C-alpha positions in Angstrom: -41.7 -44.2 24.7 -43.6 -40.9 24.5 -41.5 -37.8 24.0 -42.2 -34.6 25.8 -42.0 -32.5 22.6 -44.7 -34.7 21.1 -47.0 -34.3 24.1 -46.4 -30.6 24.0 -47.3 -30.4 20.3 -50.4 -32.5 20.8 -51.6 -30.2 23.7 -51.0 -27.0 21.7 -52.7 -28.4 18.6 -55.8 -29.5 20.6 -56.0 -26.0 22.2 -55.4 -24.1 19.0 -57.7 -26.2 16.8 -55.3 -26.4 13.9 -51.8 -27.5 13.1 -50.9 -24.2 11.4 -51.9 -22.1 14.4 -50.1 -24.6 16.7 -47.0 -24.3 14.6 -47.2 -20.5 14.8 -47.4 -20.7 18.6 -44.6 -23.2 18.9 -42.4 -21.5 16.4 -42.1 -24.6 14.3 -43.0 -25.7 10.8 -46.3 -27.4 10.1 -44.5 -30.5 8.9 -42.6 -30.9 12.2 -45.7 -30.5 14.3 -47.6 -33.1 12.1 -44.7 -35.6 12.4 -44.7 -35.2 16.2 -48.5 -35.8 16.3 -48.1 -38.9 14.2 -45.4 -40.2 16.4 -47.5 -39.8 19.5 -50.4 -41.6 17.9 -48.1 -44.5 16.7 -46.7 -44.8 20.2 -50.2 -44.9 21.8 -51.7 -47.1 19.1 -54.8 -44.9 18.8 -55.8 -41.8 16.8 -56.1 -38.7 18.9 -57.5 -36.3 16.3 -60.2 -36.3 13.6 -58.6 -34.6 10.6 -60.7 -32.8 8.0 -59.9 -30.2 5.4 -61.5 -27.5 7.6 -60.6 -28.3 11.2 -59.3 -30.7 13.7 -61.3 -32.2 16.6 -60.4 -34.6 19.3 -61.3 -38.3 19.2 -62.8 -39.9 22.3 -59.3 -41.2 23.1 -57.8 -37.8 22.4 -60.2 -36.0 24.7 -59.4 -38.5 27.5 -55.6 -38.2 26.9 -55.5 -34.4 26.7 -56.1 -33.5 30.3 -53.3 -35.6 31.6 -51.0 -34.7 28.7 -51.5 -31.0 29.4 -50.9 -31.5 33.1 -47.7 -33.3 32.4 -46.4 -30.6 30.0 -47.2 -27.8 32.5 -45.6 -29.7 35.4 -42.4 -30.3 33.5 -42.2 -26.7 32.3 -42.9 -25.3 35.8 -40.3 -27.7 37.3 -37.7 -26.6 34.8 -38.5 -22.9 35.5 -38.3 -23.5 39.3 -34.9 -25.1 38.9 -33.8 -22.2 36.8 -34.9 -19.8 39.5 -33.0 -21.8 42.1 -29.9 -21.0 40.0 -30.9 -17.4 39.9 -32.3 -17.4 36.4 -35.7 -17.6 34.7 -36.1 -19.6 31.5 -38.6 -21.0 29.1 -41.8 -19.8 27.4 -44.2 -17.4 28.9 -47.2 -16.4 26.8 -49.2 -13.3 27.8 -52.2 -11.4 26.4 -52.7 -7.7 27.1 -54.8 -4.8 25.9 -53.3 -2.8 23.0 -53.0 0.7 24.5 -51.9 -0.4 27.9 -49.4 -2.8 26.4 -47.9 -0.2 24.2 -47.8 2.6 26.7 -46.9 0.9 29.9 -46.5 -2.9 29.7 -43.8 -3.0 27.0 -41.5 -0.4 28.6 -41.8 -2.1 32.0 -40.8 -5.4 30.6 -37.8 -4.5 28.6 -35.4 -4.3 31.6 -37.0 -7.5 33.0 -36.3 -9.4 29.8 -32.7 -8.0 29.7 -32.3 -9.4 33.3 -33.6 -12.8 32.3 -32.3 -13.5 28.7 -33.3 -17.2 28.9 -37.0 -16.2 29.3 -39.0 -16.6 26.1 -41.9 -14.0 26.4 -44.6 -13.9 23.8 -46.8 -10.8 24.3 -49.9 -10.6 22.2 -51.7 -7.3 22.3 -55.5 -7.6 21.7 -58.4 -5.7 23.1 -60.8 -8.7 22.9 -61.2 -10.7 26.1 -59.4 -13.9 25.2 -60.0 -17.2 26.9 -56.7 -17.7 28.7 -57.1 -21.5 28.9 -58.5 -22.2 25.4 -56.1 -19.8 23.7 -53.1 -21.3 25.6 -52.0 -18.1 27.5 -50.1 -18.5 30.7 -51.7 -15.2 31.8 -53.7 -12.3 30.7 -53.3 -8.6 31.7 -56.7 -6.9 31.9 -58.2 -3.5 32.8 -61.6 -3.3 34.5 -63.4 -5.9 36.7 -62.5 -9.6 36.8 -65.4 -11.3 35.0 -64.3 -14.9 34.6 -64.5 -16.9 37.8 -62.2 -19.5 36.3 -59.3 -17.0 36.6 -57.0 -16.4 39.6 -55.9 -12.7 39.6 -53.3 -10.3 41.2 -53.8 -6.6 41.1 -51.0 -4.7 39.4 -52.4 -1.2 40.1 -55.6 0.6 40.9 -57.2 2.4 37.9 -59.6 5.3 37.7 -61.3 7.0 34.8 -61.8 10.7 34.3 -64.1 12.8 32.1 -61.8 14.9 30.0 -62.0 17.4 27.1 -59.8 19.8 25.2 -59.7 23.4 26.4 -60.8 24.6 23.0 -63.9 22.3 23.1 -64.8 23.6 26.5 -64.4 27.2 25.4 -66.7 26.6 22.5 -69.4 24.6 24.3 -68.9 25.4 28.0 -67.7 23.3 30.9 -70.4 21.0 32.3 -70.7 21.2 36.1 -73.6 18.7 36.6 -74.9 15.5 35.0 -77.7 17.4 33.4 -75.3 19.8 31.7 -73.1 16.9 30.7 -75.8 15.2 28.7 -76.0 18.2 26.3 -72.5 17.6 25.1 -71.0 15.3 22.4 -69.2 12.2 23.7 -66.4 10.0 22.5 -67.3 6.4 23.5 -65.6 3.1 23.7 -67.5 1.0 21.2 -67.4 -2.3 23.2 -69.2 -0.7 26.0 -72.4 -0.4 24.0 -74.7 2.6 24.4 -73.7 6.3 24.1 -73.7 6.9 27.9 -71.5 7.1 31.0 -72.3 5.2 34.1 -71.2 7.4 37.0 -71.5 7.0 40.8 -72.4 9.4 43.5 -74.1 9.6 46.9 -77.4 8.6 45.3 -75.9 5.5 43.6 -75.2 4.9 39.9 -76.5 7.4 37.3 -76.6 6.7 33.6 -75.7 10.0 31.8 -76.5 10.0 28.0 -74.8 12.3 25.5 -74.7 12.9 21.8 -72.2 10.7 19.8 -69.2 12.5 18.4 -67.2 9.2 17.9 -67.4 5.5 18.8 -64.1 3.6 18.6 -62.5 0.5 20.1 -59.1 2.0 20.9 -58.1 4.2 23.8 -55.3 6.0 21.9 -57.8 7.2 19.3 -60.3 8.2 22.0 -57.6 10.4 23.7 -56.5 11.9 20.4 -60.0 12.7 19.4 -60.6 14.4 22.7 -57.4 16.4 22.3 -58.6 17.4 18.8 -61.8 18.9 20.3 -64.3 16.3 19.1 -66.1 16.0 22.5 -65.8 14.6 26.0 -64.3 11.2 26.7 -64.2 9.0 29.8 -60.6 7.8 29.9 -58.3 5.9 32.2 -55.5 8.0 33.7 -53.0 5.6 32.2 -54.1 6.7 28.8 -55.0 10.4 29.4 -52.3 11.2 32.1 -49.7 12.9 29.8 -52.4 14.9 28.0 -53.8 16.1 31.3 -50.4 17.1 32.7 -49.5 19.0 29.5 -52.8 20.9 29.5 -54.0 19.3 26.2 -56.9 17.8 28.2 -58.8 19.2 31.2 -60.5 17.1 33.8 -64.3 17.8 34.1 -66.0 17.5 37.5 -69.8 17.0 37.5 -70.0 15.7 41.1 -70.0 12.0 40.1 -67.2 9.5 39.5 -66.7 6.4 37.4 -66.5 3.2 39.4 -63.0 2.3 40.6 -61.3 -0.4 38.5 -58.1 -2.4 38.5 -55.3 -3.4 36.2 -54.6 -7.1 36.9 -52.8 -10.2 35.8 -54.8 -13.4 35.8 -54.2 -17.1 35.0 -56.5 -20.1 34.7 -57.7 -21.6 37.9 -56.1 -24.9 38.7 -52.7 -24.1 37.3 -49.8 -23.9 39.6 -48.3 -20.4 39.6 -44.8 -20.7 38.0 -41.8 -18.9 39.2 -41.5 -16.9 36.0 -45.1 -15.7 36.2 -44.6 -14.7 39.9 -41.5 -12.7 38.8 -43.4 -11.2 35.9 -46.2 -10.0 38.3 -43.7 -8.7 40.9 -41.8 -6.8 38.2 -44.9 -5.0 37.0 -46.2 -4.2 40.5 -42.8 -2.7 41.5 -42.5 -0.7 38.2 -46.0 0.8 38.3 -45.9 1.6 42.0 -48.7 2.5 44.5 -50.2 4.9 43.5 -49.1 4.1 39.9 -46.7 6.6 38.3 -49.2 7.7 35.7 -51.3 9.3 38.4 -48.6 11.9 39.2 -49.8 15.5 39.2 -53.4 14.5 38.2 -56.0 16.1 40.4 -57.9 13.7 42.7 -61.3 15.3 41.9 -63.5 14.5 38.9 -65.4 11.5 37.5 -62.9 8.9 37.2 -61.7 5.2 33.1 -61.7 3.4 29.1 -65.0 4.4 27.5 
């Protein structure tokens, strides 16, 4: 008879593409995962994986078996979680991906009380600014900032997000405070590298304007962008969840050129077709309640200005 732990190991190996990565995700040794796979194949009487020195790939039988096996594993995990919730507890694994800066500044602190309240919940939080494939990388959910780009995901908004043009007072004293898009393009900018060109896309009554500026720094981390702006290296377009404390303290000033960055959202998403588990619903509700509407990081920040990360 097939064992559930064997099915679960096969599903994770197939999704991870290697036994070593699957073992890391499962918190097991490679030898245990290998033995579980071998037992599943012996029980079924067919090989499920092609094994080479470089990678694993599914056999025709393995590909046919994977979809049902994954569905069985998810259903059992969700059923167990629902039963735990009926008893007033949440339990079992929950694997989430989130951006580095938002995870460090806001997500982690919001989740510590949640985890203390549900000690049987096994949360794996992986901070990574790349846009992971939630299904292929075996995440139950992803936390993202911006616009939802993958139609295969089902999303809930955690909080609205806006981005503001900001600079240090010392920088503005040296170079002047721009009051229009034309003046803005004469300044040095601090840009988020994954967004491509050295420009800001800002909106006004005439639609979207692309405002180009000189490059002071390109970097793929919001913390570094904020710190560079505080150090006087140029003007940055930053989310208030990153720049809020520096704006409130006076280390950064908001610049108003009559245009705003497009409104964005911070959201949680999970792959389409998966039933929403009780623990994921509780995770989302915890974050929504903690962040508030408007979110707490907006406190005392002026409503004017060009509103987000890079």
